[in-house]
C-alpha positions in Angstrom: 0.0 0.0 0.0 1.3 3.5 -0.9 0.4 6.6 0.9 0.8 10.3 0.1 -0.2 13.6 1.6 -2.6 16.0 -0.2 -3.6 19.5 0.7 -7.1 21.0 0.7 -9.8 22.9 2.5 -12.5 21.4 4.8 -15.8 22.6 6.1 -16.4 23.4 9.8 -18.3 20.2 10.3 -15.4 18.0 9.0 -12.9 20.0 11.0 -14.9 19.5 14.2 -15.3 15.7 13.5 -11.6 15.1 12.8 -10.3 17.4 15.5 -12.8 16.7 18.3 -15.0 13.7 17.3 -18.0 16.1 17.4 -20.8 16.1 14.9 -23.4 17.9 17.1 -23.5 20.9 14.6 -24.8 18.8 11.8 -28.6 18.8 11.6 -29.0 16.4 8.6 -28.7 12.7 9.6 -27.6 11.6 6.2 -24.9 14.2 6.0 -23.8 13.3 9.6 -23.5 9.7 8.6 -21.4 10.7 5.5 -19.0 12.8 7.6 -18.7 10.0 10.3 -17.8 7.4 7.6 -14.7 9.3 6.4 -11.6 7.3 7.1 -8.9 9.5 5.7 -6.5 11.0 8.2 -7.0 14.7 8.2 -4.7 17.2 10.0 -6.5 20.5 10.5 -4.6 23.8 10.0 -5.4 27.5 9.9 -8.8 29.0 9.0 -9.1 30.1 5.4 -12.3 32.1 5.7 -15.5 31.8 3.7 -15.6 29.7 0.5 -18.3 28.8 -1.9 -16.4 25.7 -3.1 -17.3 22.2 -2.0 -15.5 20.7 1.1 -12.5 18.6 0.0 -13.4 16.0 2.6 -17.1 15.4 2.6 -17.8 17.0 -0.7 -20.7 19.0 0.7 -21.5 21.8 -1.8 -22.8 24.4 0.6 -20.6 27.4 1.1 -19.1 28.3 4.5 -16.0 28.7 6.5 -13.1 26.5 5.5 -9.9 25.3 7.2 -6.6 24.2 5.7 -6.2 20.5 5.9 -3.8 17.7 5.0 -5.1 14.4 4.0 -3.2 11.1 4.2 -4.4 9.1 1.2 -3.8 5.4 1.0 -4.0 3.5 -2.4 
């Protein structure tokens, strides 16, 4: 198995899940389940501000605050 680091930006919900194991801010049960299923290792960095782009982790298309993130991708 090979691994490599990739850079991206994640939404507040993904940042909270990966940093604190907290999904209490997600009000959609299907979206919460999708965020909880993510297995990639994500290291959360500095805030990036508002973005209208999709989250690089959960792919949610709603705009919102984003955080720098590093992903360990295995393939």
